[in-house]
Backbone as numpy.savetxt, mean C-alpha at the origin, in Angstrom:
# Nx Ny Nz CAx CAy CAz Cx Cy Cz
-27.51 5.70 0.04 -27.67 5.99 -1.38 -28.68 5.02 -1.97
-29.75 5.56 -2.55 -30.90 4.75 -2.90 -30.71 3.93 -4.17
-29.98 4.45 -5.15 -29.85 3.73 -6.42 -28.38 3.45 -6.73
-28.18 2.44 -7.59 -26.83 2.08 -8.00 -26.19 3.22 -8.78
-26.99 3.89 -9.62 -26.46 5.00 -10.42 -25.91 6.11 -9.55
-26.66 6.45 -8.48 -26.21 7.50 -7.56 -24.91 7.08 -6.87
-24.86 5.83 -6.43 -23.67 5.34 -5.74 -22.46 5.36 -6.66
-22.64 4.99 -7.92 -21.54 4.98 -8.88 -21.04 6.39 -9.14
-21.97 7.35 -9.28 -21.58 8.74 -9.52 -20.78 9.29 -8.34
-21.27 9.03 -7.12 -20.56 9.49 -5.92 -19.18 8.84 -5.84
-19.13 7.55 -6.19 -17.85 6.84 -6.17 -16.86 7.48 -7.15
-17.31 7.75 -8.36 -16.42 8.31 -9.38 -15.95 9.72 -9.02
-16.86 10.53 -8.51 -16.49 11.90 -8.13 -15.51 11.89 -6.96
-15.83 11.11 -5.92 -14.94 11.07 -4.76 -13.62 10.42 -5.13
-13.64 9.44 -6.03 -12.40 8.79 -6.48 -11.50 9.80 -7.19
-12.11 10.66 -7.99 -11.33 11.68 -8.69 -10.63 12.61 -7.71
-11.37 13.03 -6.68 -10.76 13.90 -5.66 -9.64 13.17 -4.92
-9.86 11.89 -4.60 -8.83 11.11 -3.89 -7.57 10.97 -4.73
-7.75 10.71 -6.02 -6.61 10.54 -6.91 -5.77 11.81 -6.99
-6.42 12.93 -7.28 -5.68 14.19 -7.44 -5.08 14.65 -6.12
-5.81 14.47 -5.03 -5.27 14.85 -3.73 -4.13 13.91 -3.33
-4.27 12.63 -3.67 -3.20 11.68 -3.36 -1.93 11.99 -4.13
-2.09 12.37 -5.39 -0.93 12.78 -6.19 -0.31 14.04 -5.59
-1.17 14.93 -5.08 -0.66 16.13 -4.41 0.13 15.78 -3.17
-0.34 14.78 -2.42 0.39 14.33 -1.24 1.79 13.84 -1.62
1.84 13.05 -2.69 3.14 12.54 -3.13 4.05 13.66 -3.58
3.49 14.61 -4.33 4.29 15.72 -4.85 4.83 16.58 -3.72
3.93 16.99 -2.81 4.37 17.87 -1.73 5.22 17.12 -0.70
4.98 15.81 -0.58 5.86 15.01 0.27 7.27 14.99 -0.27
7.38 14.87 -1.60 8.69 14.90 -2.24 9.34 16.27 -2.09
8.51 17.35 -2.21 9.02 18.70 -2.03 9.54 18.91 -0.61
8.83 18.33 0.36 9.28 18.44 1.75 10.62 17.77 1.96
10.77 16.59 1.35 12.05 15.87 1.47 13.19 16.71 0.91
12.93 17.42 -0.19 13.98 18.23 -0.82 14.25 19.51 -0.05
13.16 20.22 0.34 13.34 21.52 0.99 13.92 21.40 2.39
13.69 20.26 3.05 14.22 20.09 4.41 15.54 19.34 4.43
15.89 18.71 3.30 17.11 17.93 3.27 16.93 16.53 3.81
15.66 16.09 3.99 15.42 14.72 4.46 15.58 13.77 3.28
16.78 13.60 2.83 16.99 12.87 1.60 17.45 11.45 1.75
17.73 10.98 2.96 18.16 9.60 3.12 17.03 8.69 2.63
17.44 7.60 2.03 16.47 6.72 1.38 15.32 6.33 2.30
15.66 5.92 3.51 14.59 5.41 4.37 13.66 6.52 4.82
14.17 7.75 5.00 13.32 8.86 5.41 12.41 9.27 4.26
12.99 9.39 3.06 12.18 9.74 1.90 11.11 8.71 1.64
11.50 7.45 1.75 10.55 6.36 1.52 9.44 6.38 2.55
9.81 6.60 3.82 8.81 6.61 4.89 7.83 7.75 4.68
8.35 8.95 4.37 7.49 10.11 4.17 6.54 9.91 3.01
7.09 9.55 1.85 6.26 9.39 0.66 5.34 8.17 0.81
5.86 7.09 1.41 5.05 5.90 1.59 3.81 6.16 2.43
3.98 6.90 3.54 2.84 7.22 4.39 1.92 8.21 3.68
2.51 9.18 2.99 1.70 10.19 2.29 0.80 9.54 1.24
1.37 8.66 0.44 0.58 8.03 -0.62 -0.39 6.99 -0.07
-0.19 6.57 1.18 -1.10 5.59 1.79 -2.22 6.27 2.57
-2.22 7.59 2.63 -3.27 8.29 3.37 -4.67 8.00 2.82
-4.84 7.84 1.50 -6.17 7.44 1.01 -6.64 6.12 1.61
-5.72 5.15 1.73 -6.08 3.87 2.35 -6.47 4.05 3.81
-5.73 4.93 4.53 -6.05 5.19 5.93 -7.47 5.72 6.07
-7.79 6.75 5.29 -9.10 7.39 5.37 -10.22 6.43 5.00
-10.04 5.72 3.89 -11.08 4.78 3.43 -11.28 3.66 4.44
-10.20 3.13 5.01 -10.32 2.02 5.95 -11.04 2.43 7.23
-10.66 3.57 7.78 -11.31 4.03 9.01 -12.78 4.33 8.75
-13.06 4.95 7.61 -14.46 5.24 7.25 -15.26 3.96 7.07
-14.64 2.96 6.41 -15.33 1.70 6.16 -15.67 0.99 7.47
-14.74 1.00 8.43 -14.94 0.29 9.69 -15.85 1.08 10.64
-15.55 2.37 10.79 -16.21 3.19 11.80 -17.59 3.68 11.36
-17.67 4.19 10.14 -18.91 4.83 9.70 -19.81 3.91 8.88
-19.21 2.95 8.17 -20.01 2.07 7.31 -20.20 0.68 7.88
-19.43 0.33 8.94 -19.54 -1.01 9.51 -19.22 -2.10 8.51
-18.18 -1.85 7.67 -17.84 -2.80 6.61 -16.37 -3.22 6.73
-16.06 -4.14 7.66 -14.68 -4.60 7.79 -14.18 -5.31 6.54
-15.09 -5.95 5.81 -14.69 -6.65 4.59 -14.11 -5.69 3.57
-14.70 -4.51 3.48 -14.21 -3.48 2.55 -12.82 -3.01 2.96
-12.63 -2.81 4.27 -11.34 -2.34 4.78 -10.24 -3.37 4.55
-10.52 -4.62 4.87 -9.53 -5.68 4.68 -9.21 -5.88 3.20
-10.24 -5.86 2.37 -10.03 -6.02 0.94 -9.19 -4.89 0.36
-9.40 -3.67 0.85 -8.63 -2.53 0.37 -7.16 -2.68 0.68
-6.82 -3.11 1.90 -5.42 -3.25 2.31 -4.69 -4.29 1.46
-5.25 -5.50 1.42 -4.56 -6.57 0.69 -4.63 -6.36 -0.83
-5.73 -5.78 -1.29 -5.83 -5.47 -2.71 -4.81 -4.42 -3.12
-4.60 -3.41 -2.26 -3.61 -2.37 -2.55 -2.21 -2.95 -2.58
-1.90 -3.87 -1.67 -0.57 -4.49 -1.66 -0.32 -5.29 -2.94
-1.34 -6.01 -3.39 -1.19 -6.76 -4.64 -0.97 -5.82 -5.81
-1.79 -4.76 -5.87 -1.74 -3.85 -7.00 -0.41 -3.09 -7.06
0.15 -2.74 -5.90 1.43 -2.03 -5.87 2.54 -2.85 -6.53
2.58 -4.15 -6.24 3.61 -5.01 -6.83 3.35 -5.20 -8.32
2.08 -5.30 -8.69 1.70 -5.40 -10.10 2.22 -4.19 -10.88
2.01 -2.99 -10.33 2.48 -1.76 -10.99 4.00 -1.75 -11.07
4.67 -2.14 -9.99 6.13 -2.18 -9.97 6.67 -3.09 -11.06
6.05 -4.26 -11.22 6.49 -5.20 -12.24 6.28 -4.64 -13.64
5.15 -3.99 -13.87 4.87 -3.39 -15.19 5.88 -2.28 -15.50
6.17 -1.45 -14.51 7.15 -0.38 -14.70 8.54 -0.97 -14.96
8.87 -2.03 -14.24 10.18 -2.67 -14.42 10.32 -3.23 -15.84
9.28 -3.84 -16.36 9.35 -4.39 -17.71 9.40 -3.30 -18.77
8.81 -2.15 -18.45 8.82 -1.03 -19.40 10.16 -0.31 -19.42
10.81 -0.18 -18.28 12.04 0.60 -18.18 13.30 -0.25 -18.00
13.13 -1.54 -17.75 14.27 -2.42 -17.55 14.28 -3.02 -16.16
14.14 -4.34 -16.07 14.11 -5.02 -14.78 15.41 -4.79 -14.01
16.53 -4.89 -14.72 17.82 -4.70 -14.08 18.01 -3.31 -13.52
17.49 -2.31 -14.22 17.61 -0.92 -13.75 16.84 -0.70 -12.46
15.63 -1.22 -12.41 14.77 -0.96 -11.26 15.15 -1.81 -10.05
15.41 -3.09 -10.28 15.68 -4.00 -9.17 17.17 -4.11 -8.83
18.02 -3.69 -9.74 19.46 -3.82 -9.50 20.01 -2.65 -8.70
21.22 -2.81 -8.19 21.90 -1.74 -7.49 21.29 -1.35 -6.16
20.50 -2.23 -5.57 19.88 -1.94 -4.28 20.70 -2.56 -3.16
20.60 -1.99 -1.99 21.40 -2.46 -0.85 20.60 -3.25 0.16
21.23 -3.50 1.28 20.63 -4.29 2.36 19.37 -3.60 2.91
19.34 -2.27 2.91 18.17 -1.57 3.44 16.93 -1.87 2.61
17.08 -1.91 1.29 15.94 -2.24 0.43 15.49 -3.68 0.64
16.46 -4.58 0.78 16.11 -5.99 1.04 15.31 -6.12 2.33
15.76 -5.44 3.38 15.05 -5.52 4.65 13.64 -4.95 4.53
13.49 -3.88 3.76 12.18 -3.27 3.57 11.22 -4.26 2.91
11.72 -4.98 1.91 10.90 -5.99 1.24 10.49 -7.09 2.22
11.46 -7.56 3.01 11.18 -8.64 3.97 10.23 -8.20 5.07
10.34 -6.94 5.51 9.43 -6.42 6.53 8.00 -6.41 5.99
7.83 -5.94 4.76 6.50 -5.92 4.15 5.91 -7.31 4.06
6.72 -8.28 3.63 6.26 -9.66 3.54 5.92 -10.22 4.92
6.76 -9.91 5.89 6.54 -10.41 7.24 5.24 -9.90 7.84
4.90 -8.65 7.60 3.67 -8.08 8.15 2.43 -8.70 7.51
2.49 -8.95 6.21 1.36 -9.63 5.54 1.20 -11.04 6.10
2.33 -11.74 6.29 2.29 -13.09 6.84 1.72 -13.09 8.26
2.10 -12.08 9.06 1.59 -11.97 10.43 0.08 -11.74 10.42
-0.39 -10.89 9.51 -1.82 -10.65 9.39 -2.56 -11.93 9.00
-1.97 -12.70 8.10 -2.57 -13.98 7.69 -2.69 -14.94 8.87
-1.64 -15.02 9.68 -1.63 -15.93 10.84 -2.77 -15.58 11.79
-2.91 -14.29 12.11 -3.97 -13.89 13.03 -5.36 -14.00 12.39
-5.42 -13.87 11.07 -6.68 -14.05 10.40 -7.15 -15.49 10.47
-6.21 -16.42 10.31 -6.54 -17.85 10.33 -6.76 -18.35 11.75
-5.85 -17.97 12.67 -5.92 -18.46 14.05 -6.94 -17.72 14.89
-7.28 -16.52 14.48 -8.20 -15.71 15.26 -7.45 -14.65 16.06
-8.11 -13.56 16.33 -7.51 -12.45 17.07 -8.35 -12.15 18.29
-7.76 -11.48 19.28 -8.48 -11.15 20.50 -8.38 -9.65 20.76
-9.44 -9.10 21.31 -9.50 -7.68 21.62 -8.70 -7.37 22.88
-7.89 -6.34 22.84 -7.14 -5.88 24.00 -7.46 -4.40 24.20
-8.50 -4.13 24.99 -8.90 -2.74 25.18 -9.41 -2.18 23.87
-8.92 -1.00 23.47 -9.39 -0.40 22.23 -8.79 -1.02 20.98
-7.75 -1.83 21.13 -7.09 -2.43 19.98 -7.18 -3.95 20.06
-6.24 -4.66 19.45 -6.24 -6.12 19.49 -4.81 -6.63 19.55
-4.65 -7.90 19.89 -3.32 -8.49 19.98 -2.64 -8.46 18.62
-3.38 -8.87 17.58 -2.81 -8.87 16.24 -2.43 -7.47 15.78
-3.31 -6.50 16.07 -3.03 -5.12 15.68 -1.78 -4.58 16.36
-1.62 -4.88 17.65 -0.44 -4.42 18.39 0.83 -5.04 17.84
0.80 -6.33 17.53 1.99 -7.00 17.02 2.35 -6.50 15.61
1.34 -6.21 14.81 1.60 -5.66 13.47 2.27 -4.29 13.60
1.76 -3.45 14.49 2.34 -2.12 14.69 3.77 -2.23 15.22
3.98 -3.12 16.20 5.32 -3.32 16.75 6.28 -3.83 15.68
5.79 -4.74 14.84 6.62 -5.27 13.76 7.00 -4.20 12.76
6.07 -3.31 12.47 6.35 -2.22 11.53 7.42 -1.28 12.08
7.26 -0.88 13.33 8.22 0.04 13.95 9.61 -0.60 14.05
9.65 -1.87 14.46 10.94 -2.56 14.56 11.57 -2.72 13.19
10.73 -3.01 12.19 11.24 -3.16 10.83 11.81 -1.88 10.27
11.12 -0.76 10.50 11.63 0.52 10.02 12.95 0.89 10.70
13.09 0.50 11.94 14.35 0.75 12.66 15.49 -0.03 12.02
15.22 -1.28 11.64 16.25 -2.08 10.98 16.62 -1.51 9.62
15.62 -1.03 8.90 15.87 -0.42 7.59 16.74 0.82 7.75
16.45 1.62 8.78 17.23 2.82 9.04 18.69 2.47 9.33
18.89 1.49 10.19 20.26 1.11 10.55 21.02 0.58 9.33
20.35 -0.22 8.52 21.01 -0.75 7.33 21.33 0.38 6.36
20.46 1.39 6.32 20.68 2.51 5.41 21.89 3.34 5.78
22.33 3.26 7.04 23.49 4.02 7.45 24.79 3.48 6.85
24.75 2.22 6.47 25.96 1.61 5.90 25.89 1.49 4.38
24.71 1.78 3.81 24.58 1.74 2.35 23.71 2.90 1.92
24.28 4.05 1.74 23.53 5.24 1.37 23.35 5.31 -0.15
22.13 5.64 -0.58 21.86 5.82 -2.00 22.11 7.29 -2.32
23.34 7.61 -2.66 23.74 9.01 -2.81 22.94 9.76 -3.85
22.47 9.06 -4.88 21.72 9.76 -5.92 20.37 10.22 -5.42
19.91 9.69 -4.27 18.61 10.06 -3.74 18.71 11.07 -2.60
19.90 11.62 -2.35 20.09 12.53 -1.23 20.20 13.96 -1.72
19.13 14.73 -1.63 19.19 16.12 -2.06 19.71 17.03 -0.96
20.25 18.18 -1.32 20.64 19.18 -0.34 19.41 20.00 0.02
19.33 20.54 1.24 18.20 21.39 1.60 18.07 22.56 0.63
16.83 22.87 0.24 16.63 23.93 -0.76 15.95 25.17 -0.18
15.73 25.19 1.13 15.16 26.40 1.72 13.85 26.15 2.43
12.95 27.16 2.41 11.70 27.11 3.16 10.78 25.98 2.68
10.17 25.31 3.67 9.25 24.22 3.35 7.80 24.63 3.57
7.56 25.95 3.81 6.21 26.41 4.15 5.18 26.06 3.08
5.51 26.36 1.82 4.57 26.10 0.74 4.26 24.60 0.64
5.30 23.78 0.79 5.11 22.33 0.71 4.21 21.84 1.84
4.40 22.37 3.05 3.58 21.96 4.18 2.12 22.36 3.96
1.87 23.56 3.42 0.50 24.01 3.15 -0.16 23.11 2.11
0.56 22.84 1.01 0.03 21.97 -0.03 -0.24 20.57 0.50
0.67 20.08 1.32 0.52 18.75 1.92 -0.73 18.70 2.80
-0.92 19.76 3.62 -2.06 19.80 4.52 -3.39 19.87 3.78
-3.45 20.69 2.73 -4.68 20.81 1.94 -5.01 19.49 1.26
-3.99 18.85 0.68 -4.19 17.56 0.01 -4.70 16.52 1.01
-4.13 16.53 2.21 -4.55 15.57 3.24 -6.01 15.79 3.62
-6.42 17.05 3.74 -7.81 17.36 4.10 -8.78 16.89 3.02
-8.41 17.09 1.75 -9.26 16.65 0.64 -9.41 15.13 0.66
-8.31 14.43 0.92 -8.35 12.97 0.97 -9.26 12.49 2.09
-9.19 13.14 3.25 -10.00 12.74 4.39 -11.49 12.89 4.07
-11.87 14.02 3.49 -13.28 14.28 3.17 -13.76 13.36 2.04
-12.97 13.29 0.96 -13.37 12.47 -0.19 -13.35 10.98 0.16
-12.41 10.58 1.01 -12.32 9.18 1.40 -13.56 8.70 2.13
-14.18 9.60 2.88 -15.43 9.27 3.58 -16.52 8.89 2.58
-16.67 9.69 1.52 -17.69 9.41 0.50 -17.31 8.22 -0.36
-16.01 8.01 -0.57 -15.56 6.86 -1.35 -15.94 5.56 -0.66
-15.71 5.49 0.65 -16.05 4.28 1.40 -17.56 4.05 1.42
-18.33 5.13 1.63 -19.79 5.00 1.69 -20.36 4.53 0.35
-19.87 5.13 -0.74 -20.39 4.75 -2.06 -19.97 3.34 -2.45
-18.75 2.95 -2.09 -18.28 1.59 -2.38 -19.12 0.56 -1.64
-19.44 0.85 -0.38 -20.27 -0.06 0.40 -21.67 -0.15 -0.20
-22.20 0.99 -0.69 -23.52 0.99 -1.32 -23.52 0.19 -2.62
-22.46 0.33 -3.42 -22.35 -0.43 -4.66 -22.36 -1.93 -4.37
-21.65 -2.32 -3.30 -21.61 -3.74 -2.93 -23.00 -4.24 -2.53
-23.72 -3.44 -1.73 -25.04 -3.86 -1.26 -26.06 -3.93 -2.39
-26.09 -2.87 -3.21 -27.11 -2.79 -4.27 -26.85 -3.78 -5.40
-25.57 -3.95 -5.76 -25.23 -4.84 -6.89 -25.19 -6.30 -6.49
-25.03 -6.55 -5.19 -24.92 -7.93 -4.74 -23.51 -8.47 -4.81
-22.56 -7.63 -5.24 -21.15 -8.04 -5.27 -20.56 -7.86 -3.88
-19.77 -8.82 -3.45 -19.20 -8.77 -2.11 -18.38 -7.51 -1.87
-18.51 -6.94 -0.66 -17.72 -5.76 -0.28 -16.23 -6.10 -0.28
-15.90 -7.37 0.00 -14.51 -7.79 0.00 -13.90 -7.62 -1.39
-14.64 -8.05 -2.42 -14.13 -7.94 -3.78 -14.11 -6.49 -4.25
-15.13 -5.71 -3.85 -15.15 -4.28 -4.18 -13.90 -3.61 -3.61
-13.53 -4.00 -2.39 -12.33 -3.43 -1.76 -11.07 -3.84 -2.47
-10.98 -5.12 -2.85 -9.79 -5.63 -3.52 -9.63 -5.02 -4.90
-10.72 -4.81 -5.61 -10.63 -4.33 -6.98 -10.80 -2.80 -7.09
-12.04 -2.33 -6.95 -12.33 -0.92 -7.23 -11.62 0.04 -6.28
-11.82 -0.15 -4.96 -11.27 0.80 -4.00 -9.75 0.77 -4.00
-9.17 -0.42 -4.10 -7.70 -0.50 -4.07 -7.09 0.17 -5.30
-7.76 0.09 -6.44 -7.25 0.76 -7.64 -7.20 2.27 -7.43
-8.27 2.81 -6.86 -8.32 4.26 -6.62 -7.26 4.69 -5.60
-7.21 3.98 -4.46 -6.32 4.42 -3.38 -4.84 4.18 -3.67
-4.53 3.31 -4.66 -3.11 3.07 -4.97 -2.62 3.89 -6.16
-3.48 4.67 -6.78 -3.02 5.50 -7.90 -1.91 6.48 -7.49
-1.97 7.08 -6.29 -0.84 7.93 -5.88 0.49 7.17 -5.83
0.47 5.94 -5.27 1.69 5.13 -5.25 2.19 4.84 -6.65
1.23 4.54 -7.55 1.61 4.23 -8.93 2.26 5.44 -9.59
1.71 6.63 -9.34 2.28 7.84 -9.95 3.68 8.10 -9.43
3.91 7.85 -8.14 5.24 8.05 -7.57 6.22 7.04 -8.14
5.78 5.79 -8.29 6.66 4.75 -8.83 7.11 5.11 -10.24
6.17 5.54 -11.07 6.52 5.92 -12.45 7.42 7.16 -12.46
7.05 8.17 -11.67 7.83 9.41 -11.66 9.25 9.16 -11.15
9.39 8.37 -10.10 10.72 8.08 -9.55 11.56 7.32 -10.56
10.94 6.39 -11.28 11.68 5.63 -12.29 12.13 6.53 -13.43
11.28 7.45 -13.85 11.66 8.39 -14.89 12.83 9.27 -14.46
12.91 9.56 -13.16 14.02 10.35 -12.63 15.24 9.49 -12.33
15.10 8.18 -12.58 16.15 7.20 -12.30 16.44 7.09 -10.80
15.47 7.42 -9.99 15.57 7.24 -8.53 14.98 5.87 -8.20
15.70 4.83 -8.60 15.16 3.48 -8.50 14.97 3.03 -7.05
15.81 3.53 -6.15 15.66 3.19 -4.75 14.36 3.71 -4.18
13.98 4.93 -4.59 12.72 5.50 -4.13 11.54 4.72 -4.70
11.64 4.30 -5.95 10.55 3.54 -6.57 10.32 2.22 -5.83
11.42 1.51 -5.55 11.31 0.25 -4.82 10.81 0.49 -3.40
11.39 1.49 -2.75 11.02 1.78 -1.37 9.58 2.23 -1.25
9.10 2.99 -2.24 7.72 3.47 -2.21 6.74 2.31 -2.23
6.99 1.33 -3.09 6.07 0.20 -3.20 6.09 -0.66 -1.94
7.27 -1.12 -1.55 7.33 -2.01 -0.39 7.13 -1.27 0.92
7.52 0.02 0.97 7.25 0.82 2.16 5.76 1.05 2.33
5.07 1.34 1.23 3.61 1.52 1.27 2.92 0.21 1.66
3.42 -0.90 1.11 2.82 -2.19 1.43 2.91 -2.50 2.92
4.07 -2.21 3.51 4.25 -2.44 4.94 3.32 -1.56 5.75
3.24 -0.29 5.36 2.38 0.64 6.10 0.90 0.30 5.92
0.53 -0.19 4.73 -0.88 -0.55 4.50 -1.36 -1.59 5.50
-0.52 -2.60 5.78 -0.92 -3.62 6.75 -1.05 -2.99 8.13
-0.17 -2.04 8.43 -0.20 -1.37 9.73 -1.48 -0.55 9.90
-2.08 -0.14 8.79 -3.35 0.61 8.86 -4.41 -0.20 9.60
-4.34 -1.53 9.50 -5.31 -2.38 10.17 -5.26 -2.19 11.68
-4.05 -1.93 12.22 -3.94 -1.73 13.67 -4.59 -0.41 14.08
-4.54 0.60 13.21 -5.23 1.87 13.50 -6.74 1.71 13.36
-7.15 0.97 12.33 -8.58 0.75 12.10 -9.22 -0.02 13.25
-8.44 -0.86 13.91 -8.94 -1.63 15.06 -9.51 -0.72 16.14
-8.96 0.50 16.24 -9.41 1.45 17.27 -10.85 1.88 17.05
-11.35 1.70 15.83 -12.70 2.15 15.49 -13.66 0.97 15.31
-13.21 -0.22 15.69 -14.02 -1.43 15.52 -14.31 -2.07 16.87
-15.50 -2.63 17.00 -15.87 -3.31 18.24 -15.27 -4.70 18.33
-14.84 -5.24 17.20 -14.24 -6.57 17.16 -12.88 -6.48 16.47
-11.95 -7.42 16.74 -10.65 -7.41 16.06 -10.83 -7.53 14.55
-10.26 -6.61 13.81 -10.46 -6.58 12.37 -9.92 -7.83 11.69
-8.74 -8.29 12.12 -8.15 -9.49 11.50 -9.02 -10.72 11.75
-9.80 -10.70 12.82 -10.69 -11.81 13.11 -11.88 -11.88 12.18
-12.07 -10.83 11.37 -13.19 -10.77 10.42 -12.81 -11.26 9.03
-11.57 -11.74 8.87 -11.12 -12.21 7.56 -11.90 -13.45 7.13
-12.23 -13.49 5.84 -12.90 -14.65 5.26 -12.09 -15.23 4.12
-12.68 -16.14 3.38 -11.97 -16.82 2.31 -11.38 -15.87 1.27
-12.16 -14.85 0.88 -11.67 -13.90 -0.12 -10.48 -13.11 0.40
-10.52 -12.78 1.70 -9.41 -12.04 2.30 -8.15 -12.91 2.40
-8.33 -14.18 2.72 -7.17 -15.09 2.77 -6.51 -15.17 1.40
-7.35 -15.25 0.37 -6.82 -15.33 -1.00 -6.07 -14.05 -1.36
-6.65 -12.89 -0.98 -6.01 -11.61 -1.30 -4.70 -11.45 -0.53
-4.72 -11.80 0.75 -3.50 -11.69 1.56 -2.44 -12.67 1.07
-2.87 -13.90 0.75 -1.93 -14.87 0.21 -1.37 -14.43 -1.13
-2.24 -13.83 -1.95 -1.78 -13.31 -3.24 -0.79 -12.18 -3.07
-1.06 -11.30 -2.10 -0.13 -10.19 -1.83 1.22 -10.73 -1.39
1.20 -11.73 -0.50 2.45 -12.32 -0.03 3.21 -13.00 -1.16
2.48 -13.71 -2.03 3.11 -14.39 -3.16 3.73 -13.38 -4.13
3.00 -12.33 -4.45 3.50 -11.33 -5.39 4.71 -10.59 -4.82
4.65 -10.26 -3.53 5.80 -9.59 -2.90 7.01 -10.52 -2.89
6.75 -11.82 -2.65 7.84 -12.80 -2.66 8.45 -12.96 -4.04
7.61 -12.93 -5.07 8.12 -13.00 -6.45 8.98 -11.77 -6.76
8.52 -10.61 -6.27 9.31 -9.40 -6.45 10.65 -9.49 -5.74
10.64 -10.12 -4.57 11.89 -10.30 -3.82 12.87 -11.18 -4.59
12.36 -12.25 -5.19 13.23 -13.15 -5.96 13.79 -12.45 -7.21
12.98 -11.59 -7.82 13.48 -10.81 -8.96 14.59 -9.88 -8.48
14.40 -9.28 -7.31 15.43 -8.42 -6.72 16.72 -9.22 -6.49
16.58 -10.43 -5.94 17.75 -11.29 -5.69 18.45 -11.64 -7.00
17.67 -11.87 -8.05 18.24 -12.23 -9.34 19.10 -11.10 -9.90
18.76 -9.87 -9.55 19.52 -8.71 -10.04 20.73 -8.42 -9.16
20.85 -9.11 -8.04 21.99 -8.91 -7.15 23.02 -10.03 -7.25
22.53 -11.23 -7.58 23.42 -12.40 -7.59 23.15 -13.28 -8.81
24.19 -13.70 -9.53 24.03 -14.58 -10.69 23.39 -15.92 -10.32
23.51 -16.31 -9.06 22.96 -17.59 -8.63 21.43 -17.61 -8.76
20.81 -16.45 -8.74 19.35 -16.37 -8.84 18.90 -15.84 -10.20
19.78 -15.88 -11.18 19.51 -15.26 -12.49 18.20 -15.71 -13.11
17.86 -16.98 -12.95 16.63 -17.51 -13.56 15.37 -16.84 -13.00
15.49 -16.31 -11.79 14.31 -15.71 -11.15 13.85 -14.44 -11.85
14.68 -13.88 -12.75 14.26 -12.69 -13.50 13.01 -12.98 -14.33
12.85 -14.26 -14.69 11.69 -14.64 -15.50 10.38 -14.46 -14.74
10.45 -14.26 -13.43 9.24 -14.08 -12.64 8.60 -12.71 -12.85
9.39 -11.74 -13.32 8.86 -10.38 -13.51 7.63 -10.35 -14.41
7.68 -10.95 -15.62 6.47 -10.94 -16.46 5.36 -11.84 -15.93
5.69 -12.73 -14.99 4.67 -13.61 -14.43 3.84 -12.90 -13.36
4.36 -11.81 -12.79 3.66 -11.11 -11.71 2.29 -10.59 -12.17
2.16 -9.94 -13.33 0.83 -9.50 -13.77 -0.15 -10.66 -13.96
0.35 -11.79 -14.43 -0.50 -12.97 -14.64 -1.03 -13.49 -13.30
-0.13 -13.57 -12.32 -0.53 -14.04 -10.99 -1.53 -13.06 -10.36
-1.32 -11.77 -10.58 -2.23 -10.76 -10.03 -3.65 -10.96 -10.57
-3.77 -11.13 -11.88 -5.08 -11.31 -12.50 -5.72 -12.62 -12.02
-4.90 -13.67 -11.91 -5.41 -14.94 -11.43 -5.92 -14.85 -10.00
-5.21 -14.10 -9.16 -5.64 -13.93 -7.77 -6.94 -13.14 -7.69
-7.08 -12.13 -8.54 -8.33 -11.37 -8.58 -9.52 -12.28 -8.89
-9.32 -13.19 -9.84 -10.40 -14.12 -10.20 -10.73 -15.02 -9.01
-9.70 -15.49 -8.31 -9.91 -16.34 -7.14 -10.66 -15.60 -6.04
-10.27 -14.35 -5.80 -10.94 -13.53 -4.79 -12.41 -13.35 -5.14
-12.67 -13.05 -6.41 -14.06 -12.85 -6.86 -14.87 -14.12 -6.65
-14.29 -15.26 -6.99 -15.00 -16.54 -6.86 -15.34 -16.83 -5.38
-14.35 -16.64 -4.52 -14.55 -16.91 -3.10 -15.52 -15.91 -2.46
-15.50 -14.67 -2.95 -16.36 -13.64 -2.37 -17.83 -13.88 -2.66
-18.13 -14.65 -3.70 -19.53 -14.90 -4.07 -20.14 -16.06 -3.28
-19.30 -16.77 -2.55 -19.82 -17.93 -1.80 -20.48 -17.50 -0.49
């Protein structure tokens, strides 16, 4: 793309398609959960979490494989994780912190801890370095293994603490939902390709780091589906789904790096720089603050931690500034 204006127009158009298609993924994913009777919290969360993360998958693979921009891919993942918690905190303050974070069971706690653990694992391999293992990498394999093991633990915990309000009865044929889901996925794949290309062009032409473009612009676009699900679930008083969607998406977002490794000649985590460390550290900090707010709603011993909810947006903005500063060096 020859000019900044052209790149911005392509970015905005492709972003619009990604947003609407991503919302369609969330909607039809929810319809599938209802029509098939897949209503257990962990299944619904897994389905919707992966569905709403499909924009991140497409953009990351396109950034690494077609654009040769690992910085954009890494920035998108950690930026999306930060933004998801930011949105959750804003929704909680609007609808009631106790309503959103309270009444959750061990399965939700494990989901939060799994998400935090995967971000921490990515940070370790980013700092220590990663090694290529055939088409993938050691860090990518361990992140994928950690995600699968974590989801298994969440499932087992969910068997002893079922969120009955989130369990719908099967409603019949899922054909229409599957068709809508497939069309939405196709639109995301095509639009995501142009989104990654235009974002990379904006970074090159403007002189702004691709890492910061990924953390800010691209992550905002790709996380809008998650944000819409979080708000919609809260309005329906399906607080378990809202919590699970955010932390489930965050866990899966990190796992996207292991898939993206398949399209990279070098280990993706080994390409992390100062801005990525700040974004990953910020994501871990924000998720940890959310965890403490969750604990405060479960036990009086942590009651003071409720005050962290309004601090999450402040920390998010501060981390963005730090990422921008480091990305310019």
